N, C-alpha and C positions, 0 to 999 in steps of 0.2 A: 942492446943496452937500455933498457928501460929505465927511466927516471934521469937520464942523463941529458934531456933536452935543454937543461939551462948552460950547457957547455957551448951550445950553437948560436951564432949571430941571429938576431931578429930578421924577420922577413923584410925585404926592401922592395918599395913600388917606385918605380922611376916614371914620371908622368909622361904623357903622350909627347912624342917627338913632331917635327915637321911633317912627317909622313903619315901620322895618324897611329902609331904603334906605341905600346907601353911595356916595359920589362919589368918582371918580377923575379926576384933573386931569392931563394930558399936555400937553407941548408939542413940536411939530414945525415945520419949514419946509415951506411950499408951494412949486409949481412955480416961482413968481416969485422966491423966496427970503425971503419975508415969515414972521416967527414967528407961528404959529398956536396957538391955546390950544382944547384940546378937553375938554370935561366929559363923562364918562359917568357916569349914575345907574343902578345895579342893584340889584334887591332881594336881600336877604340870607335864606337859609333856615338854619334851625337843623336839625341832625339829632337824629334821635332817638336815644335811648341805648337799648341792648339789654342784656338780662340773660343772663348765662350761669352755668349751674350750677356748683358745684366740680368735678364729673366732667367736664365739657366742657372746662374751663381746664385740667384734668389731660391730657386727650387731646390738647390743642394742643401740649403740651410733649413729646409722644412722639417718637422719632427715626424718621424715615420709612425704610421698607424696600422690597426689591423694585423694581418699576418707578417707584413714586413718589419713589425717590431723585433721579432726573433730571428730575423735573418742577418748574415754577416755582410759587412760592408763590401759592396762589389760583386756579391754574389748574384746579382741580376742585372749586371750593365747590358744596355742594349746599344748597337751602333746601327746608324743609318748609313749606307753607303748609296751612292748614286753611280750607277753602272749603266752604260748604254749596251744593250743586248742587240746584236745584228744577227737576223736569221740568215741562213744561207740560200 
């Protein structure tokens, strides 16, 4: 039943509960033309906040020059990790 999506209820998202799960409810038509309700439960993760020094924030505002002018934002991000390598 193409074009009959306006007969369906809109998608509903219920925010995270006390256990950290959110529920999403969707409606669709199956092959026989019956309306079907689909409930999806997914875990919600919080992203960690990062701290930037004043100098790092200032460097982000600098105008790009040279070959970097034509690159997308975030295409060359570098990450510094401190890992202690213990040899056996």
